[in-house]
C-alpha positions, 0 to 999 in steps of 0.5 A: 072958978072956970065953967068952959074950954074952947082950945082950937088948933090956932090957940094950941101952941101958946098954951102948950107953953103957957100951961105947960101942956106935954102929952094932952090936955088935962082937965080933971082939976077942972070939976065945975067946968061945963063946957069943953071944945077942942078942935083939931088938938093932935095932943088928944090921941088914943089913949083918950080923954079923962073927963070922969072929974067933969061931972058938971060938964053939959056941952062936950065938942071934939074936932080933929083929934085922935082917939079911940075912947073916950068915957062919959059915963060918969058925965050923967049932965051931958046934954049935948055931945060932939065928936066928929073925926075921931077913931071911937069904936065904943061909947057907953050913952046909957048913963046920960039921960040928959042928952038931947044932942047926940053927934058922932060923926066920922068916927068907927062907931060900932053899935049905940045903945041909946036906950037910956037917952029919951030926951034926944032931939037930934041924933048925927051918927054919920058915917060910922060901921053900925050895923044895928040902931034901935031908936025905940027909945027915943020918941021926941027924936025930930031930927037923924042922919044914919047915912053911911053906916052898914045898917042892916036892922034899923029900929023906929018904932017909937010911937012918934015919928010923926015928929021926925023933922029930916032924917037922911 
């Protein structure tokens, strides 16, 4: 049983030959997968990555793909989610109540409903196009990076602001 996959750009061509990856990585049959890490994988394009069968996924990291959509609604055990340098405009986090770390940096994210993410401790939404952000339900937050957005409305009243260690 495979519990984790780590694919970087160095391994990508070798894996394409050995695993016959022609389009995008297919992890749908890896139902026991808990950790998934992709770094600068050009095979992950606008059509996204199919994660709906990976219901045990706890850790997801994608740096430098070219995706614009990603459905994580079936990944209810996700604790850490990192999505750097992609084209994502929307992601539904309301079905991910176990999230502790959420990083969606350098994307095109327009909104983020974090009302169901009460365990969230680390939030990095750096360099997106957010205009509003409500962190009123996130009393466990200690680390927040939300700079380089278009924020006009920001609610930080979560009843536990003295826990903030870092905010940018």
